[in-house]
C-alpha positions in Angstrom: 136.0 47.1 197.7 139.3 46.4 198.6 141.8 44.8 196.4 141.9 41.8 199.8 137.8 41.8 199.0 137.9 41.9 195.4 140.3 39.3 194.6 141.5 35.8 194.5 145.0 36.7 196.2 146.1 35.9 199.6 145.3 39.1 201.7 147.9 40.7 203.6 146.8 43.3 205.9 150.2 45.8 207.0 149.5 48.0 210.1 151.2 51.1 210.1 152.4 53.0 207.5 156.2 54.3 208.3 159.3 52.8 206.7 158.7 49.6 208.1 155.1 48.8 207.1 155.6 50.8 203.5 158.2 47.9 202.6 156.4 45.1 204.2 153.3 46.4 201.7 155.6 46.7 198.8 157.1 43.5 199.5 154.0 41.4 199.9 152.0 43.2 197.1 155.3 42.2 194.7 155.1 38.4 196.3 151.7 38.1 194.9 149.4 38.9 198.1 146.3 41.6 197.7 147.8 44.3 200.3 146.0 46.4 202.6 147.6 49.1 204.4 146.1 50.8 207.1 147.8 53.7 208.7 145.9 55.8 211.7 147.4 59.6 210.3 146.4 60.9 207.4 150.4 60.9 206.1 152.5 58.0 205.5 156.1 57.8 206.4 156.1 57.1 209.8 158.8 59.5 211.7 160.2 60.5 207.8 157.7 63.4 207.0 157.4 66.8 205.7 155.1 69.8 205.6 154.6 73.4 203.9 154.6 76.5 205.5 154.5 79.7 203.9 155.9 78.3 200.5 158.8 76.4 202.0 159.0 72.7 203.0 160.2 71.4 206.2 161.2 67.9 207.2 160.2 67.0 210.6 163.6 65.8 211.1 167.2 65.1 209.3 167.8 61.5 208.2 170.5 60.4 206.9 171.7 56.8 205.6 175.2 55.1 204.4 176.4 53.2 201.7 176.1 50.4 203.6 172.1 50.9 204.3 171.8 48.0 201.2 168.2 47.6 202.2 166.6 51.1 202.2 168.8 52.0 199.2 166.8 49.0 197.4 163.4 50.5 199.0 164.4 53.4 197.2 164.6 52.0 194.0 162.0 49.8 194.2 159.5 52.5 194.6 161.1 55.1 191.9 162.4 57.6 194.1 166.4 56.7 194.6 166.8 59.7 192.2 165.9 62.3 195.1 168.5 61.2 197.7 172.6 62.6 197.0 175.3 59.6 197.7 178.9 60.8 198.8 181.4 59.2 196.1 184.0 59.2 199.4 182.9 59.6 203.3 183.7 63.2 204.3 182.2 64.8 207.3 183.6 68.4 207.9 183.7 69.0 211.9 183.7 72.5 213.1 184.1 74.6 216.0 183.2 77.9 217.4 186.6 80.0 216.1 188.7 77.3 215.8 190.1 75.1 212.6 187.6 73.0 210.0 188.4 69.2 210.9 187.6 66.0 208.9 186.4 62.8 209.3 187.2 61.4 205.4 188.5 58.5 203.8 191.0 57.3 201.7 191.0 55.2 198.7 192.7 52.8 201.0 191.5 49.6 202.2 189.5 49.5 205.7 190.4 50.2 208.5 193.4 52.4 207.1 191.3 54.4 204.7 190.8 56.3 207.9 194.2 56.6 209.4 195.1 60.2 207.9 192.0 61.8 208.5 193.2 60.8 212.3 196.2 61.4 212.3 195.5 65.3 211.2 192.1 65.7 213.1 192.6 69.2 214.3 190.5 68.5 217.6 192.3 66.0 219.5 196.3 66.2 220.5 198.4 63.7 218.1 198.5 61.3 221.7 194.7 61.2 221.5 194.4 60.7 218.1 197.2 57.8 218.4 195.0 56.6 221.0 191.7 56.7 219.1 193.5 54.9 216.1 194.5 51.9 218.8 190.5 51.9 220.3 189.5 51.7 216.5 191.8 48.7 216.1 190.3 47.1 219.1 186.7 47.9 218.2 186.8 46.2 214.6 188.0 42.8 216.4 184.2 43.1 218.0 181.4 40.5 216.8 178.1 43.0 216.9 176.1 39.8 217.4 177.7 39.1 220.4 175.1 39.6 222.9 177.6 40.0 225.5 178.0 43.5 224.7 175.1 44.6 225.2 175.8 44.1 229.4 177.6 47.2 229.3 178.0 51.2 227.6 180.3 52.2 224.8 181.6 54.9 227.0 182.8 51.9 229.5 184.5 49.9 226.6 186.2 53.2 225.4 187.6 54.8 229.0 188.9 51.5 229.6 191.3 51.7 226.2 192.1 55.2 226.9 189.8 57.6 225.7 189.5 60.3 227.6 186.1 62.7 227.5 188.0 65.0 225.1 188.2 61.9 222.8 184.7 60.6 223.3 183.2 64.2 222.9 185.2 65.3 219.9 185.4 61.9 218.1 183.5 59.3 219.4 180.0 60.9 220.0 179.7 62.1 216.7 179.4 58.9 214.8 177.2 57.4 217.9 175.1 59.8 218.9 173.6 60.3 215.6 173.1 56.5 214.9 172.0 54.9 218.4 170.3 58.7 219.0 172.3 57.8 222.7 175.8 59.5 223.5 178.6 57.0 224.0 178.1 57.3 228.1 174.7 55.6 227.8 174.8 53.8 224.6 175.0 49.9 224.1 178.3 48.5 223.5 176.5 46.0 221.0 174.8 49.2 219.2 177.7 50.8 218.8 179.9 48.1 218.0 177.2 47.4 214.8 177.4 51.0 213.7 181.4 50.8 213.9 182.2 47.7 212.4 179.8 47.6 209.6 179.6 50.7 208.8 183.7 52.3 209.3 185.9 49.6 209.8 185.3 46.8 207.7 184.7 47.8 204.0 186.1 51.5 203.1 183.2 52.6 201.0 180.5 51.6 203.8 180.0 54.7 205.5 179.7 56.7 202.5 176.7 59.2 203.8 173.4 60.0 201.7 170.2 62.4 202.2 167.3 63.3 201.1 167.4 66.1 198.1 163.4 66.6 198.0 161.2 66.4 200.6 160.8 63.6 203.0 157.5 63.0 202.2 158.2 62.7 198.4 160.6 60.6 199.0 159.3 58.0 200.8 155.6 58.2 201.8 154.2 60.0 198.3 156.2 57.3 196.3 155.9 54.1 198.0 151.6 54.8 198.0 152.4 55.3 194.0 154.0 52.0 194.1 152.2 50.0 196.1 148.7 51.1 194.1 150.4 50.1 191.1 151.3 46.7 192.5 147.4 46.6 193.0 147.6 47.3 196.5 145.4 49.5 198.8 146.3 52.4 201.0 143.9 53.5 203.9 144.9 56.7 205.9 143.0 57.9 208.9 142.1 54.3 209.9 143.3 53.7 213.3 143.4 49.5 214.7 142.1 48.8 217.9 142.9 44.5 218.2 144.5 42.5 215.7 143.2 38.9 216.3 142.3 35.0 215.3 139.1 34.6 213.5 136.7 32.4 211.6 138.4 32.3 208.3 141.9 33.2 209.5 143.0 36.7 210.9 140.2 39.5 211.7 141.9 43.5 212.0 139.4 45.6 214.3 139.2 49.2 213.3 136.5 51.7 214.5 134.3 51.1 211.6 135.3 47.7 210.4 136.5 44.1 210.8 139.0 43.2 207.9 139.5 40.1 207.3 143.4 38.5 206.3 145.4 35.6 205.8 148.2 37.6 207.4 149.1 40.3 208.8 152.1 42.8 209.6 152.3 44.8 212.3 154.5 48.0 212.0 154.1 49.9 215.1 156.0 51.6 217.5 157.4 49.1 220.5 155.1 51.1 223.0 151.7 50.4 220.8 152.5 46.8 220.3 150.9 45.2 223.3 147.4 47.1 223.2 146.7 45.3 219.3 147.7 41.9 220.0 146.4 39.4 222.4 148.4 38.6 225.4 151.7 36.7 225.2 151.2 37.4 221.1 155.0 38.8 221.7 158.0 37.7 223.7 158.2 39.7 226.5 155.1 41.6 225.5 154.7 42.9 228.4 158.3 44.6 228.8 158.0 46.3 225.6 158.2 49.7 227.3 161.5 49.1 228.6 162.8 49.6 225.6 162.2 53.4 226.3 162.1 56.3 224.0 164.8 58.9 223.0 163.9 62.1 221.3 165.1 64.3 218.6 164.7 68.2 217.8 165.6 69.7 214.5 165.7 73.7 214.6 165.0 75.1 211.0 166.3 78.1 210.2 166.0 79.8 206.8 168.5 83.0 206.2 168.2 86.0 203.6 171.3 84.6 202.0 174.0 81.8 201.8 175.9 81.6 204.8 177.9 78.1 204.2 178.9 76.2 200.9 178.7 72.7 202.7 176.5 70.1 202.7 176.5 69.8 206.0 178.8 69.4 208.9 179.4 68.3 212.5 180.4 70.2 215.5 182.5 70.2 218.2 182.4 72.9 221.1 179.1 73.8 220.2 175.4 73.0 220.9 174.6 72.5 217.4 175.7 68.7 216.7 175.1 68.5 213.3 174.5 71.2 210.5 172.2 70.1 207.3 171.9 72.5 204.5 167.9 71.8 203.4 167.7 74.4 200.8 167.1 72.2 197.8 164.6 70.0 199.9 163.2 73.1 201.3 162.2 74.2 197.6 164.0 77.7 197.8 166.0 79.3 194.6 165.7 83.2 195.6 168.8 83.3 197.2 168.1 82.5 200.4 169.3 79.2 202.2 167.8 77.0 204.7 169.5 75.5 207.5 168.6 72.4 210.0 170.3 71.8 213.3 169.6 68.3 214.2 169.6 67.3 217.6 169.7 63.3 218.6 169.3 62.4 222.3 167.5 65.7 222.7 166.2 65.3 226.6 167.6 68.6 227.4 166.0 70.3 224.5 162.8 69.0 223.9 160.9 70.9 226.6 162.4 74.4 225.5 160.3 76.9 224.0 160.6 77.1 220.2 161.7 81.0 220.3 164.5 79.6 223.0 165.7 77.0 220.9 165.8 79.5 217.7 167.6 82.3 219.7 170.0 79.8 221.2 170.9 78.0 217.8 170.9 81.5 215.7 173.3 82.5 218.1 175.0 79.0 218.0 175.5 79.3 213.9 176.8 82.7 214.3 179.4 81.3 216.5 180.3 78.9 213.9 179.7 80.2 210.5 181.1 84.3 210.2 178.8 84.8 207.1 175.5 83.9 209.5 176.3 86.7 211.9 175.9 89.3 209.2 172.4 87.4 208.0 169.1 87.8 208.7 167.0 84.7 209.4 163.8 85.5 207.8 161.3 82.1 208.7 162.3 79.4 211.5 160.2 76.3 213.2 161.3 73.8 215.5 160.2 70.0 215.2 160.0 67.6 217.6 159.9 64.1 218.1 159.3 62.7 221.4 159.6 59.2 220.8 161.9 59.3 217.8 163.7 56.2 218.6 163.9 53.2 221.1 166.3 54.2 223.6 169.7 52.0 222.7 171.2 51.0 226.3 172.4 48.4 227.4 170.2 45.6 228.7 167.3 46.3 225.3 168.9 43.6 223.0 166.8 41.0 224.5 163.8 42.8 224.4 164.1 43.3 221.0 161.3 41.2 219.4 161.7 38.6 216.3 159.9 39.1 213.4 157.6 35.7 214.1 155.2 36.2 216.5 153.5 33.7 218.7 150.3 34.2 216.4 150.2 32.4 213.4 150.3 34.5 210.6 150.8 37.4 212.5 154.8 39.0 211.9 156.3 42.2 213.4 158.0 45.2 212.0 160.1 47.9 213.1 162.9 49.8 213.4 162.7 48.5 217.4 162.5 44.8 216.0 165.6 42.5 216.5 167.5 43.4 213.4 170.6 43.9 214.9 170.6 47.4 213.6 169.9 50.8 216.2 166.9 52.5 215.0 167.6 53.4 211.8 165.8 53.4 208.3 168.1 50.5 207.5 166.7 48.8 210.2 163.0 49.7 210.1 163.5 48.9 206.1 165.1 45.4 206.9 162.7 44.4 209.2 159.9 45.4 206.8 161.1 43.5 204.1 161.6 40.5 205.7 158.1 40.6 207.8 156.6 41.0 204.2 157.9 38.3 202.7 156.9 36.3 205.4 153.3 37.5 205.7 153.2 36.8 201.9 154.5 33.2 202.2 152.0 32.3 204.9 148.8 34.0 203.2 149.7 32.2 200.3 149.9 29.0 201.8 146.8 29.5 203.9 145.1 29.8 200.7 146.0 26.7 199.0 149.1 28.1 196.6 152.9 29.2 196.9 153.4 32.8 196.6 156.1 33.8 193.6 159.1 35.4 194.7 159.8 38.5 192.4 162.9 38.9 191.3 165.6 40.8 193.4 163.0 41.5 195.9 165.5 39.7 198.8 168.8 42.2 197.7 167.5 44.3 201.1 167.9 41.4 203.1 171.6 40.7 201.7 174.4 42.5 202.9 175.4 43.5 199.4 179.3 43.9 198.5 180.3 47.8 199.5 182.7 48.8 196.8 185.2 51.6 196.8 
């Protein structure tokens, strides 16, 4: 018997076990609800998961966060896995070009936005004239309000070109930041989403953009740790349970699975945007029949295991190469035998998603040999390609009005997911912010529906507050 059925606590069912669902479930449980989380797949973590092959752990894709991702970092602390992630003490992104100099996007201890000026003025991949133009555009970008809906009417590329940014500047600087965060290049990305990334991450607080990443497999960092935390709080996790519908019931709400109907006082629906309409009665979500217009954007990762170390960098970006970003995943892969595992991360990967794995491995082995002299002398002993066809919604102009709020039109049903109206692009931070907020609302509604008031756990709202970012 599930906790929801065996206790007198208010019953919250969470549909979906990605980061949004996990954070919603933990939040609701911390606020006194009896939580049942349902996930159709055999694993938790959503778009962040890992698998083992030939004794090596591979993540489905590379995911990073920034110091300003306060909700995500608080979630890691809550589920006890913060020790499995690294966070830079100061932003430093090496930028490599085949046969060329190594540049860097790094910050100084100074205040924003001047903390980036020295790095930009010495950036070797642009001329002095282009560097000065980038600085001027950055100052103009800082004056934008990411909450202004009018910014969703044009692309970031259009805005940049109107401020003197040429193709080289866009490709060798601006795209290095907007492509992996919005999962769209500047030519396509909504100015509103790009402004959120730059204003919040780079131009307001000096330390906001310091980069963090997992040192352990993503499944260990997220799904496994969240399951333990939720079960320790009295919740229940059921995997391999597809949900067919969420609807009003005689005693509140009903969640229909393949095998049973689960009664609930409140429900959090934390599934991808293109799966929402099929679960809820028509009209439950604003523009419900148009959610498919949010579109999708793919991500491809090419994992290469070398017989020896070929770089001492934790990660680097590239210009003049298809490799985009390259991450050292040796520690997360569990390798301690002298081999090195690198992951090539390709955002907005429409041109790669349909390529044969062997062709991708061959192409990016050659690309890394162009970038890293040591790679040309090493042997790839293992390789694998991972693909997320619908990794994120497509963050282009016009999408802002399609992103739903947490409250649906069906009392007691709340929405969570990186696609909802968080103000953020489709990131781990957006997913956790939405989940924490929906879980809080669901626990409160469920408690009131059974005649009580949900206790607020100390610190559990911290993920919803923009915590101060310190140098």
